[in-house]
DODO-623805 format. One record per residue: residue number from 1; residue in three letters; x, y, z of N, C-alpha, C in turn. Coordinates in nm, 3 decimals. Example, Ala and Ser with C-alpha at 12.3 -4.5 7.8 and 13.67 -1.06 7.14 Angstrom:
2
n, res, n.u, n.v, n.w, ca.u, ca.v, ca.w, c.u, c.v, c.w
1, Ala, 1.319, -0.569, 0.780, 1.230, -0.450, 0.780, 1.320, -0.330, 0.780
2, Ser, 1.285, -0.225, 0.708, 1.367, -0.106, 0.714, 1.290, 0.003, 0.787
//
This chain:
69
n, res, n.u, n.v, n.w, ca.u, ca.v, ca.w, c.u, c.v, c.w
1, Met, 15.922, 3.800, -13.365, 16.023, 3.861, -13.441, 15.965, 3.957, -13.555
2, Arg, 16.041, 4.064, -13.585, 16.008, 4.165, -13.672, 16.054, 4.128, -13.809
3, Ala, 15.952, 4.164, -13.908, 15.992, 4.139, -14.052, 16.094, 4.241, -14.098
4, Thr, 16.186, 4.186, -14.193, 16.285, 4.288, -14.232, 16.218, 4.322, -14.376
5, His, 16.234, 4.454, -14.405, 16.221, 4.500, -14.548, 16.335, 4.538, -14.615
6, Trp, 16.358, 4.481, -14.736, 16.488, 4.483, -14.806, 16.456, 4.593, -14.923
7, Thr, 16.556, 4.695, -14.948, 16.526, 4.777, -15.045, 16.676, 4.794, -15.109
8, Trp, 16.679, 4.878, -15.227, 16.793, 4.918, -15.301, 16.801, 5.074, -15.290
9, Thr, 16.915, 5.132, -15.290, 16.933, 5.267, -15.319, 17.033, 5.269, -15.415
10, Phe, 17.045, 5.389, -15.489, 17.124, 5.396, -15.618, 17.210, 5.534, -15.618
11, Glu, 17.320, 5.525, -15.679, 17.409, 5.643, -15.687, 17.437, 5.664, -15.837
12, Asp, 17.478, 5.778, -15.874, 17.526, 5.825, -16.019, 17.673, 5.803, -16.004
13, Ala, 17.746, 5.835, -16.122, 17.896, 5.809, -16.133, 17.960, 5.911, -16.049
14, Asp, 17.910, 6.014, -15.998, 17.973, 6.119, -15.906, 17.941, 6.101, -15.777
15, Gly, 17.872, 5.962, -15.737, 17.826, 5.917, -15.601, 17.709, 5.998, -15.542
16, Arg, 17.626, 6.075, -15.623, 17.498, 6.149, -15.593, 17.399, 6.040, -15.574
17, Pro, 17.305, 6.043, -15.485, 17.185, 5.963, -15.473, 17.090, 5.986, -15.574
18, Leu, 17.045, 5.872, -15.628, 16.924, 5.890, -15.719, 16.805, 5.834, -15.635
19, Ala, 16.694, 5.861, -15.699, 16.570, 5.805, -15.648, 16.577, 5.654, -15.637
20, Asp, 16.539, 5.602, -15.513, 16.546, 5.449, -15.500, 16.450, 5.376, -15.592
21, Gly, 16.458, 5.258, -15.592, 16.380, 5.172, -15.695, 16.227, 5.162, -15.642
22, Gly, 16.202, 5.212, -15.529, 16.048, 5.199, -15.488, 16.003, 5.070, -15.462
23, Glu, 16.093, 4.963, -15.484, 16.058, 4.829, -15.454, 16.077, 4.774, -15.314
24, Val, 16.007, 4.717, -15.248, 16.034, 4.662, -15.118, 16.019, 4.523, -15.131
25, Phe, 16.120, 4.439, -15.092, 16.129, 4.289, -15.074, 16.121, 4.236, -14.957
26, Pro, 16.034, 4.119, -14.952, 16.029, 4.038, -14.822, 16.157, 3.968, -14.778
27, Thr, 16.234, 3.943, -14.875, 16.361, 3.856, -14.846, 16.485, 3.919, -14.922
28, Arg, 16.596, 3.886, -14.868, 16.714, 3.941, -14.930, 16.738, 3.868, -15.065
29, Ser, 16.707, 3.748, -15.082, 16.711, 3.668, -15.197, 16.611, 3.729, -15.328
30, Asp, 16.486, 3.763, -15.274, 16.404, 3.848, -15.357, 16.474, 3.975, -15.410
31, Ala, 16.533, 4.062, -15.341, 16.602, 4.168, -15.367, 16.710, 4.136, -15.456
32, Glu, 16.790, 4.036, -15.434, 16.908, 4.005, -15.515, 16.860, 3.975, -15.662
33, Val, 16.755, 3.872, -15.666, 16.707, 3.838, -15.794, 16.656, 3.959, -15.876
34, Trp, 16.585, 4.061, -15.814, 16.539, 4.178, -15.882, 16.658, 4.251, -15.939
35, Ile, 16.770, 4.279, -15.859, 16.880, 4.370, -15.905, 16.948, 4.285, -16.033
36, Gly, 16.946, 4.155, -16.026, 17.004, 4.080, -16.132, 16.925, 4.088, -16.245
37, Glu, 16.791, 4.120, -16.241, 16.713, 4.122, -16.372, 16.700, 4.262, -16.407
38, Ser, 16.724, 4.362, -16.323, 16.704, 4.519, -16.351, 16.828, 4.584, -16.380
39, Trp, 16.941, 4.548, -16.347, 17.059, 4.638, -16.344, 17.080, 4.693, -16.478
40, Arg, 17.048, 4.640, -16.592, 17.058, 4.706, -16.707, 16.974, 4.833, -16.730
41, Gly, 16.845, 4.821, -16.696, 16.742, 4.948, -16.695, 16.781, 5.048, -16.604
42, Leu, 16.850, 5.015, -16.486, 16.895, 5.110, -16.380, 17.009, 5.182, -16.436
43, Arg, 17.102, 5.118, -16.508, 17.215, 5.186, -16.575, 17.171, 5.280, -16.682
44, Glu, 17.059, 5.232, -16.776, 17.015, 5.325, -16.857, 16.954, 5.468, -16.791
45, Arg, 16.925, 5.446, -16.675, 16.873, 5.569, -16.612, 16.962, 5.647, -16.521
46, Gly, 17.096, 5.603, -16.539, 17.210, 5.677, -16.488, 17.269, 5.622, -16.351
47, Ala, 17.218, 5.502, -16.306, 17.270, 5.449, -16.180, 17.390, 5.378, -16.204
48, Glu, 17.494, 5.408, -16.131, 17.636, 5.333, -16.140, 17.656, 5.227, -16.041
49, Thr, 17.588, 5.257, -15.919, 17.615, 5.164, -15.808, 17.485, 5.146, -15.733
50, Ala, 17.481, 5.050, -15.664, 17.335, 5.012, -15.571, 17.398, 4.959, -15.447
51, Arg, 17.312, 4.997, -15.344, 17.328, 4.942, -15.200, 17.216, 4.880, -15.149
52, Leu, 17.226, 4.755, -15.095, 17.108, 4.691, -15.041, 17.097, 4.740, -14.901
53, Arg, 16.971, 4.770, -14.862, 16.947, 4.807, -14.730, 16.854, 4.717, -14.670
54, Ala, 16.848, 4.685, -14.549, 16.753, 4.621, -14.453, 16.691, 4.711, -14.355
55, Asp, 16.568, 4.717, -14.360, 16.506, 4.816, -14.258, 16.578, 4.953, -14.253
56, Gly, 16.624, 5.003, -14.360, 16.681, 5.141, -14.362, 16.833, 5.145, -14.345
57, Arg, 16.903, 5.039, -14.323, 17.048, 5.032, -14.294, 17.117, 4.960, -14.397
58, Asp, 17.227, 5.026, -14.440, 17.320, 4.948, -14.547, 17.372, 4.812, -14.503
59, Val, 17.344, 4.719, -14.574, 17.391, 4.584, -14.545, 17.497, 4.534, -14.652
60, Asp, 17.484, 4.593, -14.771, 17.573, 4.543, -14.883, 17.586, 4.658, -14.979
61, Gly, 17.718, 4.672, -15.029, 17.726, 4.765, -15.136, 17.854, 4.857, -15.099
62, Pro, 17.906, 4.940, -15.193, 17.825, 4.955, -15.323, 17.860, 4.844, -15.402
63, Leu, 17.770, 4.811, -15.491, 17.768, 4.728, -15.597, 17.766, 4.792, -15.728
64, Ser, 17.869, 4.764, -15.798, 17.889, 4.816, -15.933, 17.778, 4.768, -16.031
65, Leu, 17.711, 4.856, -16.110, 17.614, 4.807, -16.207, 17.672, 4.799, -16.346
66, Arg, 17.808, 4.813, -16.337, 17.873, 4.797, -16.484, 17.894, 4.658, -16.516
67, Pro, 17.877, 4.613, -16.628, 17.909, 4.471, -16.674, 18.052, 4.429, -16.653
68, Ala, 18.069, 4.315, -16.606, 18.208, 4.259, -16.583, 18.292, 4.254, -16.721
69, Asp, 18.403, 4.271, -16.725, 18.474, 4.268, -16.844, 18.522, 4.122, -16.878
//
């Protein structure tokens, strides 16, 4: 069985790709915990949405990085 590598990609308000987080996670859970802890800093750097990727393919998103009202 091949290991899955989980990563995030980000887009600005116009849908343009931003540099990815550079983080690679061994599990989906690790990736989700990280985004939960990091979204505010990502927003400060211009990210509006995030997409979770597994081995280079989108598996979830776009996820808004705006706080819920």
